[in-house]
Each structure stands twice: as C-alpha cells, then as structure tokens.
SETORTOR-380326 format. One record per residue (C-alpha): residue number from 1; residue in one letter; x, y, z. Coordinates in Angstrom, 3 decimals, padded with zeros to 6 digits. Layout:
# residues N
   num   residuo         xx         yy         zz
   NUM         A          X          Y          Z
...
END
This chain:
# residues 479
   num   residuo         xx         yy         zz
     1         M   -031.949   -025.172    081.529
     2         T   -028.803   -026.416    083.252
     3         P   -025.688   -026.003    081.086
     4         T   -023.255   -028.858    080.453
     5         F   -019.879   -028.321    082.108
     6         A   -018.042   -031.444    080.940
     7         K   -015.151   -029.140    080.046
     8         P   -014.396   -025.488    080.901
     9         E   -015.889   -022.796    078.725
    10         G   -013.682   -021.512    075.935
    11         D   -013.138   -021.448    072.190
    12         I   -010.802   -023.046    069.658
    13         S   -007.828   -021.154    071.114
    14         S   -008.067   -023.451    074.156
    15         V   -006.837   -026.343    072.018
    16         F   -003.479   -024.954    070.880
    17         A   -000.598   -023.776    073.014
    18         S    000.379   -021.374    070.215
    19         L   -003.072   -019.740    070.218
    20         S   -003.574   -019.666    073.967
    21         D    000.017   -018.748    074.835
    22         R    000.101   -021.579    077.362
    23         V    003.287   -023.565    076.919
    24         Q    004.513   -025.603    079.873
    25         E    007.616   -027.663    080.514
    26         L    007.127   -031.372    081.005
    27         P    007.913   -033.116    084.290
    28         Q    010.932   -035.379    084.605
    29         R    008.823   -038.531    084.381
    30         F    008.708   -038.018    080.608
    31         A    012.488   -038.401    080.459
    32         T    012.118   -041.695    082.307
    33         L    009.363   -042.731    079.902
    34         K    011.573   -042.006    076.906
    35         E    014.343   -044.145    078.376
    36         Q    011.845   -046.962    078.905
    37         I    010.699   -046.740    075.278
    38         L    014.318   -046.944    074.106
    39         G    015.241   -049.792    076.402
    40         A    018.712   -050.580    077.695
    41         N    019.743   -052.947    074.891
    42         A    022.613   -051.419    072.936
    43         Q    021.783   -053.446    069.837
    44         Q    018.204   -052.129    069.846
    45         R    019.443   -048.570    070.221
    46         G    021.778   -049.118    067.313
    47         K    018.883   -050.411    065.249
    48         L    016.888   -047.285    066.058
    49         E    019.859   -045.081    065.139
    50         A    020.142   -046.811    061.758
    51         S    016.417   -046.438    061.129
    52         W    016.692   -042.705    061.830
    53         Q    019.379   -042.334    059.185
    54         R    017.197   -044.180    056.663
    55         L    014.303   -041.931    057.614
    56         V    016.314   -038.733    057.117
    57         T    017.417   -039.969    053.687
    58         S    013.847   -040.886    052.697
    59         L    012.532   -037.520    053.868
    60         E    015.144   -035.698    051.824
    61         T    014.074   -037.527    048.646
    62         E    010.338   -037.442    049.180
    63         L    010.205   -033.823    050.323
    64         N    012.127   -032.743    047.242
    65         E    009.312   -034.176    045.127
    66         I    006.625   -032.569    047.287
    67         V    008.263   -029.146    047.097
    68         R    008.699   -029.498    043.331
    69         R    005.145   -030.652    042.567
    70         G    003.217   -028.715    045.176
    71         S   -000.519   -029.248    045.427
    72         E   -000.614   -031.679    042.521
    73         V    000.781   -034.441    044.775
    74         I   -002.539   -034.491    046.647
    75         P   -005.064   -036.838    044.990
    76         V   -008.296   -035.336    043.655
    77         L   -011.247   -037.432    042.538
    78         D   -014.881   -036.800    041.763
    79         F   -017.630   -038.110    043.987
    80         S   -019.066   -039.990    041.003
    81         D   -015.812   -041.973    040.734
    82         I   -015.329   -043.138    044.330
    83         S   -017.058   -046.472    043.773
    84         S   -014.662   -047.285    040.911
    85         A   -011.472   -045.652    042.187
    86         S   -008.408   -047.479    040.882
    87         D   -005.935   -049.267    043.113
    88         S   -003.299   -046.678    042.196
    89         T   -005.589   -043.831    043.292
    90         R   -006.354   -045.561    046.561
    91         E   -002.660   -046.223    047.220
    92         E   -001.755   -042.644    046.427
    93         I   -004.321   -041.383    048.945
    94         R   -002.881   -043.798    051.504
    95         K    000.645   -042.524    050.815
    96         R   -000.274   -038.867    050.977
    97         G   -002.755   -039.136    053.840
    98         A   -005.033   -036.549    052.246
    99         C   -007.370   -036.057    049.292
   100         V   -010.122   -033.927    047.824
   101         I   -013.446   -035.454    046.778
   102         K   -015.171   -033.086    044.352
   103         N   -018.915   -032.480    044.058
   104         V   -020.016   -034.379    047.154
   105         V   -023.009   -032.076    047.437
   106         P   -024.337   -029.611    044.855
   107         K   -022.706   -026.188    044.922
   108         E   -026.082   -024.483    045.397
   109         Q   -026.807   -026.579    048.474
   110         A   -023.475   -025.730    050.114
   111         L   -024.004   -022.021    049.473
   112         E   -027.521   -022.223    050.908
   113         W   -026.157   -023.791    054.064
   114         K   -023.718   -020.900    054.406
   115         D   -026.455   -018.315    053.939
   116         R   -028.574   -020.001    056.619
   117         L   -025.596   -020.089    058.967
   118         R   -025.144   -016.366    058.631
   119         S   -028.795   -015.847    059.466
   120         Y   -028.504   -018.182    062.466
   121         I   -025.472   -016.284    063.782
   122         K   -027.204   -012.940    063.299
   123         A   -030.316   -014.167    065.137
   124         N   -028.183   -015.364    068.066
   125         P   -025.658   -012.662    069.010
   126         S   -024.594   -014.570    072.144
   127         T   -022.772   -017.129    069.980
   128         K   -019.184   -017.680    071.125
   129         A   -016.449   -017.404    068.529
   130         F   -012.719   -016.902    068.041
   131         P   -011.541   -014.215    068.135
   132         P   -014.486   -012.614    069.997
   133         K   -014.213   -009.179    068.335
   134         D   -013.720   -010.434    064.771
   135         P   -015.122   -013.978    064.611
   136         Q   -013.617   -016.525    062.221
   137         V   -014.427   -019.843    063.961
   138         Y   -017.797   -020.271    065.655
   139         E   -018.619   -022.436    068.655
   140         L   -021.697   -023.748    066.847
   141         Y   -022.615   -027.396    066.521
   142         W   -026.389   -027.615    066.139
   143         S   -027.454   -025.288    063.326
   144         T   -029.828   -026.687    060.711
   145         S   -027.030   -026.359    058.127
   146         Q   -024.706   -028.560    060.150
   147         M   -027.412   -031.105    060.932
   148         E   -028.320   -031.419    057.260
   149         A   -024.736   -031.554    055.983
   150         R   -023.724   -034.345    058.362
   151         A   -026.809   -036.290    057.302
   152         H   -026.426   -035.870    053.543
   153         P   -026.381   -039.314    051.844
   154         N   -023.498   -038.336    049.560
   155         L   -021.350   -037.332    052.501
   156         L   -022.044   -040.655    054.211
   157         L   -021.011   -042.460    050.996
   158         A   -017.813   -040.385    050.766
   159         Q   -017.046   -041.393    054.344
   160         Q   -017.588   -045.063    053.486
   161         F   -015.061   -044.728    050.669
   162         L   -012.498   -043.198    053.014
   163         M   -013.106   -045.874    055.645
   164         S   -012.459   -048.548    053.010
   165         L   -008.868   -047.293    052.737
   166         W   -008.170   -048.652    056.211
   167         D   -007.203   -052.206    057.178
   168         D   -009.389   -054.116    059.615
   169         D   -006.721   -056.068    061.455
   170         T   -008.606   -056.130    064.749
   171         D   -008.913   -059.210    066.945
   172         R   -011.974   -060.991    065.512
   173         S   -012.419   -062.916    068.760
   174         N   -012.681   -059.710    070.821
   175         P   -016.182   -058.170    070.661
   176         A   -014.824   -054.887    071.989
   177         E   -012.799   -054.467    068.772
   178         A   -015.727   -054.976    066.392
   179         I   -015.943   -052.256    063.747
   180         S   -017.952   -051.570    060.599
   181         F   -016.419   -049.706    057.680
   182         D   -019.888   -049.499    056.108
   183         H   -021.492   -047.398    058.839
   184         S   -020.582   -043.957    060.146
   185         A   -020.914   -042.680    063.685
   186         T   -021.432   -038.952    063.238
   187         Y   -019.029   -036.657    065.115
   188         C   -020.381   -033.131    065.574
   189         D   -017.823   -030.352    065.209
   190         R   -017.539   -026.604    064.632
   191         L   -017.626   -024.387    061.543
   192         R   -015.436   -021.682    060.080
   193         I   -016.362   -018.522    058.187
   194         R   -012.983   -016.873    057.741
   195         Q   -012.948   -013.376    056.308
   196         P   -010.443   -011.934    053.795
   197         G   -007.455   -010.342    055.488
   198         D   -007.746   -012.390    058.667
   199         K   -004.467   -013.189    060.428
   200         T   -005.876   -014.333    063.786
   201         F   -006.947   -017.866    062.866
   202         S   -003.388   -018.831    062.075
   203         L   -002.959   -022.443    063.099
   204         G    000.611   -023.568    062.619
   205         P    001.578   -027.148    061.751
   206         H    000.009   -029.569    064.229
   207         V   -001.440   -033.045    064.668
   208         D   -004.698   -033.627    066.500
   209         G   -005.591   -036.624    068.630
   210         G   -003.587   -035.709    071.706
   211         G   -000.077   -034.533    072.418
   212         V    001.890   -036.454    075.028
   213         E   -000.644   -039.278    074.892
   214         R    001.135   -040.967    071.963
   215         W    004.109   -041.537    074.232
   216         E    002.360   -041.809    077.585
   217         D   -000.642   -044.067    076.958
   218         R    000.544   -047.668    076.525
   219         E   -002.097   -048.689    073.966
   220         Y   -001.591   -045.501    071.958
   221         R    002.177   -045.967    072.068
   222         N    001.843   -049.550    070.846
   223         L    000.262   -048.323    067.612
   224         Y    003.643   -046.982    066.652
   225         A    005.711   -049.997    067.803
   226         P    007.449   -050.475    064.420
   227         I    008.683   -046.870    064.655
   228         W    010.004   -047.243    068.198
   229         N    011.574   -050.596    067.214
   230         G    013.624   -049.170    064.374
   231         E    011.407   -050.455    061.565
   232         W    009.424   -047.385    060.532
   233         E    009.027   -048.794    057.007
   234         K    006.762   -051.491    058.473
   235         Y    004.514   -048.985    060.220
   236         N    000.993   -049.085    058.784
   237         P   -000.827   -045.767    059.338
   238         Y   -004.089   -047.465    058.329
   239         S   -004.064   -050.256    060.885
   240         V   -007.171   -050.141    063.036
   241         R   -005.936   -052.512    065.706
   242         G   -005.030   -050.664    068.873
   243         R   -006.639   -047.365    067.916
   244         L   -009.892   -048.560    069.438
   245         R   -008.179   -049.022    072.803
   246         A   -005.950   -045.944    072.774
   247         N   -006.653   -043.131    075.212
   248         M   -006.090   -039.964    073.211
   249         D   -007.196   -037.609    075.986
   250         L   -005.472   -038.219    079.318
   251         Y   -005.848   -034.603    080.451
   252         N   -009.449   -033.732    079.548
   253         G   -008.127   -031.267    077.003
   254         P   -010.562   -028.884    075.322
   255         G   -011.180   -030.101    071.780
   256         A   -009.428   -033.448    072.239
   257         C   -011.246   -036.071    070.188
   258         S   -012.662   -039.010    072.141
   259         M   -013.818   -040.750    068.981
   260         F   -011.680   -042.772    066.621
   261         R   -011.393   -040.491    063.603
   262         M   -010.020   -042.239    060.555
   263         F   -009.897   -038.990    058.631
   264         Q   -010.473   -035.435    059.670
   265         G   -012.388   -033.450    057.145
   266         W   -014.381   -030.461    056.107
   267         L   -017.053   -029.680    053.570
   268         S   -016.331   -026.495    051.681
   269         M   -018.901   -023.721    051.416
   270         S   -016.571   -021.439    049.398
   271         A   -014.330   -021.367    046.349
   272         V   -010.885   -021.380    047.955
   273         G   -007.320   -021.888    046.782
   274         A   -003.793   -021.490    048.086
   275         H   -003.197   -018.517    050.438
   276         E   -006.939   -017.904    050.639
   277         G   -007.463   -019.114    054.188
   278         T   -007.310   -022.801    053.326
   279         L   -005.661   -025.966    054.663
   280         L   -002.063   -027.068    054.281
   281         V   -000.852   -030.618    054.911
   282         M    002.379   -032.578    055.033
   283         P    001.453   -035.131    052.316
   284         L    003.691   -037.988    053.456
   285         I    001.933   -039.767    056.289
   286         R    004.307   -042.654    057.144
   287         Q    007.628   -040.796    057.119
   288         A    006.300   -037.613    058.705
   289         T    004.681   -039.532    061.571
   290         A    007.837   -041.540    062.164
   291         Y    009.863   -038.344    062.208
   292         W    007.944   -036.314    064.756
   293         L    007.601   -039.347    067.022
   294         L    011.343   -040.074    066.911
   295         R    012.528   -036.469    066.958
   296         P    012.539   -036.160    070.808
   297         F    015.121   -038.949    071.010
   298         F    017.615   -037.348    068.608
   299         G    019.602   -034.148    068.409
   300         P    022.530   -032.471    066.629
   301         P    026.091   -032.535    067.993
   302         G    026.312   -030.397    071.105
   303         H    022.497   -030.253    071.220
   304         T    022.521   -026.855    069.513
   305         T    019.290   -025.576    068.043
   306         A    019.241   -023.846    064.672
   307         A    017.293   -020.656    064.264
   308         A    013.759   -021.053    062.965
   309         G    013.589   -020.505    059.227
   310         A    017.317   -021.050    058.737
   311         D    018.487   -022.648    055.507
   312         L    019.814   -025.823    057.104
   313         S    022.422   -027.784    055.213
   314         A    022.024   -031.447    054.366
   315         D    025.170   -032.176    056.370
   316         Y    023.674   -030.565    059.465
   317         L    020.399   -032.471    059.118
   318         R    022.297   -035.733    058.686
   319         S    024.352   -035.062    061.815
   320         F    021.558   -035.795    064.304
   321         R    022.263   -038.747    066.575
   322         L    020.501   -040.590    069.379
   323         L    020.943   -038.545    072.541
   324         P    023.103   -040.320    075.145
   325         K    020.770   -039.136    077.902
   326         Q    017.114   -038.404    077.298
   327         T    015.468   -035.167    078.465
   328         S    011.779   -034.595    079.257
   329         I    011.335   -032.605    076.026
   330         L    008.745   -033.978    073.590
   331         H    009.170   -031.271    070.955
   332         G    005.774   -029.636    070.638
   333         A    003.752   -032.061    072.754
   334         T    001.965   -030.428    075.694
   335         P   -000.471   -032.148    078.112
   336         G   -004.037   -031.306    077.180
   337         M   -003.034   -029.726    073.852
   338         A   -002.565   -030.808    070.261
   339         Q    000.869   -031.908    069.019
   340         E    002.486   -028.850    067.438
   341         L    005.426   -028.714    065.039
   342         S    007.790   -025.923    064.063
   343         A    010.787   -025.227    061.845
   344         L    012.833   -024.770    065.007
   345         L    011.991   -028.133    066.557
   346         H    011.422   -030.217    063.416
   347         P    013.960   -028.986    060.854
   348         H    014.062   -032.146    058.706
   349         L    010.421   -031.667    057.653
   350         R    011.242   -028.365    055.921
   351         L    007.845   -027.096    057.018
   352         S    008.122   -023.686    055.374
   353         K    008.377   -025.339    051.967
   354         A    006.883   -028.825    052.289
   355         M    003.597   -027.898    053.958
   356         T    001.382   -028.099    050.918
   357         H   -001.862   -026.287    050.126
   358         M   -004.865   -028.420    049.321
   359         P   -005.887   -028.150    045.659
   360         R   -008.450   -025.483    044.893
   361         V   -011.937   -026.430    046.076
   362         Q   -015.465   -025.303    045.282
   363         P   -018.583   -025.241    047.467
   364         G   -019.698   -028.846    047.975
   365         D   -016.222   -030.395    047.790
   366         Y   -015.010   -032.535    050.686
   367         V   -011.424   -032.329    051.972
   368         A   -010.076   -035.193    054.092
   369         W   -006.792   -035.880    055.866
   370         H   -005.567   -038.821    057.956
   371         C   -005.940   -038.449    061.724
   372         D   -002.130   -038.341    062.161
   373         T   -001.478   -035.915    059.304
   374         V    000.495   -032.760    060.063
   375         H   -001.746   -029.906    058.988
   376         A   -002.014   -026.137    059.285
   377         V   -004.117   -023.181    058.174
   378         D   -002.969   -020.282    055.995
   379         P   -001.429   -017.677    058.347
   380         E   -003.238   -014.966    056.404
   381         H   -006.351   -015.098    054.289
   382         Q   -005.195   -013.245    051.160
   383         G   -008.290   -014.014    049.105
   384         K   -011.183   -011.724    048.248
   385         T   -014.085   -013.812    049.579
   386         D   -014.775   -015.801    052.719
   387         S   -013.166   -019.197    053.362
   388         S   -015.975   -021.192    054.943
   389         V   -016.174   -024.854    055.924
   390         L   -018.170   -027.300    058.017
   391         Y   -015.849   -029.579    059.972
   392         I   -017.097   -033.148    059.477
   393         P   -014.627   -036.019    060.072
   394         T   -014.899   -039.650    059.005
   395         T   -015.669   -041.758    062.079
   396         P   -016.630   -045.450    061.813
   397         L   -019.175   -047.392    063.831
   398         C   -017.368   -049.080    066.720
   399         L   -018.071   -049.370    070.430
   400         K   -015.571   -046.637    071.314
   401         N   -017.443   -044.234    069.043
   402         V   -020.878   -045.398    070.134
   403         E   -019.982   -044.639    073.739
   404         Y   -019.227   -041.080    072.689
   405         L   -022.450   -040.929    070.664
   406         A   -024.413   -041.588    073.852
   407         G   -023.020   -038.446    075.471
   408         Q   -023.139   -036.412    072.269
   409         R   -026.801   -037.276    071.820
   410         E   -027.640   -035.666    075.149
   411         T   -025.885   -032.439    074.191
   412         L   -027.695   -032.394    070.853
   413         L   -031.032   -032.611    072.620
   414         S   -030.075   -029.903    075.140
   415         G   -028.231   -027.624    072.706
   416         T   -025.039   -027.575    074.745
   417         P   -021.558   -028.205    073.232
   418         P   -020.636   -031.834    072.512
   419         P   -018.593   -033.604    075.222
   420         D   -015.206   -033.061    073.556
   421         F   -015.575   -029.295    073.282
   422         P   -015.381   -026.286    075.637
   423         G   -018.518   -026.396    077.770
   424         G   -021.119   -023.858    078.803
   425         M   -024.644   -022.995    077.727
   426         G   -023.778   -023.278    074.054
   427         E   -026.865   -023.062    071.831
   428         C   -029.445   -024.202    074.374
   429         L   -031.212   -020.825    074.121
   430         H   -030.498   -020.199    070.433
   431         V   -033.384   -019.416    068.114
   432         G   -033.737   -021.730    065.115
   433         R   -031.510   -024.515    066.406
   434         G   -031.382   -027.697    064.334
   435         T   -033.407   -030.783    065.214
   436         I   -033.434   -034.515    064.663
   437         E   -036.091   -033.948    062.025
   438         D   -033.660   -031.801    060.012
   439         A   -031.225   -034.702    059.818
   440         E   -033.912   -037.258    059.000
   441         R   -035.448   -035.109    056.271
   442         V   -032.121   -035.035    054.409
   443         G   -030.533   -038.384    055.232
   444         G   -033.389   -040.606    056.309
   445         I   -033.116   -043.241    058.997
   446         E   -029.428   -043.982    058.177
   447         A   -028.426   -040.467    059.135
   448         V   -030.463   -040.630    062.336
   449         R   -028.839   -043.939    063.281
   450         A   -025.394   -042.500    062.593
   451         M   -026.109   -039.869    065.228
   452         G   -027.203   -042.445    067.792
   453         L   -030.804   -041.278    067.628
   454         A   -032.387   -044.508    066.374
   455         P   -031.571   -048.199    066.884
   456         L   -029.458   -050.088    064.392
   457         D   -031.362   -052.767    062.464
   458         L   -029.843   -056.159    063.232
   459         T   -031.421   -057.676    060.117
   460         E   -029.216   -055.398    057.981
   461         A   -025.966   -056.702    059.451
   462         R   -023.811   -058.409    056.818
   463         N   -022.221   -060.944    059.147
   464         P   -022.471   -062.227    062.728
   465         R   -019.702   -059.934    063.951
   466         T   -021.483   -056.818    062.654
   467         K   -024.767   -058.096    064.071
   468         A   -023.145   -058.397    067.487
   469         L   -021.754   -054.890    067.096
   470         F   -025.209   -053.540    066.276
   471         A   -026.688   -055.286    069.329
   472         A   -023.978   -053.952    071.638
   473         A   -024.362   -050.439    070.213
   474         N   -028.122   -050.499    070.739
   475         Q   -027.564   -051.557    074.339
   476         I   -025.126   -048.693    074.970
   477         L   -027.637   -046.275    073.436
   478         D   -030.489   -047.723    075.558
   479         F   -032.506   -048.997    072.593
END
C-alpha cells in the first residue's frame, strides 16, 4: 500500500517551536505588514493607543478575579442539562471560552475505550508516538475506540450545544458561506495516554489555528478588525463570518487545522484534576485574544524586556506604548507553527498565575475550549494514575469542512494519517484498525454522514439554505 505523504512524517513535537526547538526570526516583510495594519493616520493610531490602555485596565481587573477564584470560573454543566441551559450559563461559557460537560458518555464506556486502546497499541508496536522512548501522545487516528467515540450520539449532541453558542452572521446570499449548527463534520485527531511523572509532554501556553496567519492572511486578519481598529470591546469571538474564508495554514504546517473548529475538545478517559497532567486555559477569550494580537505593536519605554517570571509592577505594565517604528517580531508567532505565549513576551496576561486548570473531570466528561483560547498542559503529571483523552473538536457542517472531509475520508479508508497531520504509513498495516461499521454501529447513519461516508438527506434540511448546503456537500463528496 502506498503511504500518504501530504505532510512530512513526524509527531506532535512538529507542531510547536518549543517542543521541536525550531524557532526562526521573521523576515522584514512582517514589519511592513504591521505598519500596513496600523495605517498612517495619526488619529487612528491614537485610537489604538487608547484602546490598549483600556485593555490593560480590563485585564488587570478580570485577571484578579480569575486568580482569586481559580477553576471555579470555568462553567461546568451536566449533559442532561444542555438542552435547557440558562442564558446566564451560555453567556458565561461565551465569556470564558471554555467549559466542562459532565457525563457525556457513561464512565464504563470511556474506560473500555481506554482498555481497547492499550490493546491496540500493544498489538501494533510500530505505532509512532511522542516521545518515542516513553510515549505519552500517540499518532493514532483510526482505532475502534476513536471511531466509536466520535460517533457516539451524546457527543454529537454536546457538539450541537456548543455550536449553538456561536452567531451565524454569514452572508445569506453567498452559498459558499452556508453553515449548519445542527450537523457536525467529524474531525479526526490523536489521543493521549499520559503517565504519572511525565515531564516531556509539557505544552506551554499557545493558541492553535496558525501562527503568523492571523496577521498575514487578509481574510483571517479581517476577523479581528475591531481589535486592529481600536475597538476591541466590539470584537465578537463567536462570529462565524470570515472564519469560513480564512486560510489558517499558509505554510503547510504539521498539525495545522484546515477545518473550521468552533471549539477544540477532548473526551476524558481518566479521573483527572489540577497538576495531574490536565489542561489549563486563559478563561477570558475576548480580552486575551485582543492582547496577544496587539502585543507586537506595543512595548515598554526603551523596549526593554523584563525577565520571565518577574513580579512586574502595575506601573511597568501600564507603561507600554505604541512603538514608533514596527519590527518584524510577532511575539510567539512562527510560520508553520502554533501561536505560543510566554511570561517574557506577554507579561500582562500573568500566565504563571492566570492560566487556570480545568475543573476535575471523570471518564466520559467532555472538555471544550474556543478555537482562539490560550491553553496549555500541566508541565508535570503529578497524579498517581494516567491522564488519558481522545481529542475530538466541535466542527460544524460547512463547505470548508466538507472539502477537508473528502480528503480525510481517503485516509480513513487507507489507514494513513489525516491530511492535517504528519504523514507516513500511519496505521495502514495495523491489526484491528477501526472501520466505518464501528462508527455506524454506535452512531447510526448520522455519525457516518458526519464523517463524509454517506450522503446527506436533502429531505431532512430545515430550510432552503441548508438544503442547498447538503446538495453542495454531496457533490463535493461525490454522492
């Protein structure tokens, strides 16, 4: 069987400059780009300067609350309550950009999936993982456990709830922007089985969905226009318009997501709490996003850089001003890599204190965070049992995602890694690989359709726009 080489072979370390030790300086054209974003109008620059000062003040207030309250700021709700979630709960999730949905699948089912994964890994010793000598994250996508979990009806319903938190402000006259919040397009990702004591899978604060692309790609940049224009308070992180046209992967980066992910997420297969190899987030989506996008334009007097981890005074943090001449630095953005953040480069976010552990989860709980959320992983797993998850994001049905499904479907059938991930032979020779039948047995025809493996039923469309979307999707998928 011929392997798929859409991207070079590798593992999850290929995605992060901090894991792969591959940091590169940006060319001068990025300084020119930054000047173009700012514009030459002195009044506009003054407006941006004023917005920065408001942002710094807001961050100071909001981060004080986050540090004081810790994990309790992150909304938690039970799967049985998602259909009746209050407006206040929905708004709190939108503010924080993260939540935990409890009991999405039975605990026993999640534990069974983990047991089967261990057997699958043992039966296939050629499986790639990071790090190779003491695996914590596996380059596996097509195990029966993953196929069944993605197809589970409860998970699809949880994804529908999360999609409903977004605003469909797309151009109704443009068929290319059609989207359905009632239908998922399944994105196939990796899994983690992190062992106690591990320090290798130490992902620092970062944001997925590209690095320099948010500045460089015009459509992507336009998503954040209120921020660039000095009106960050008007920025809506849940606006769909523009995200369907944005190019989040200009450099064919390993692990860059070609789909529109509303929320990233994982399904827990372990009982895990703070410092036990779990996820941390910056639970303040609007202000945090505005900050790390504006940070490259501002600096302290004399452009000095404080030492990482220093106890920075409020006066120092308030002293940052718009730089008179822009450099090519984009503070943690590297072509082909994720956007990374650090205490050194992003001092106002107080990352060492404000990065917040997700509330304790049990097997079968689903953790979700907005696609622009700053997130990290515990630097050390200090727990006594494994910290295991299946990465399953929330991705809506839209033409951008269907186009990816067409390529992903081919890799599913061949057993090679999905198009977004490091290439190679993958699981094409693995014993006991998952099948379409595994997904259909658990989730029925809806799960199969979500994977692009069966045509969408036009008679089930709720309105003409959705019907046209179904028809276009079926055409892309050759049905």
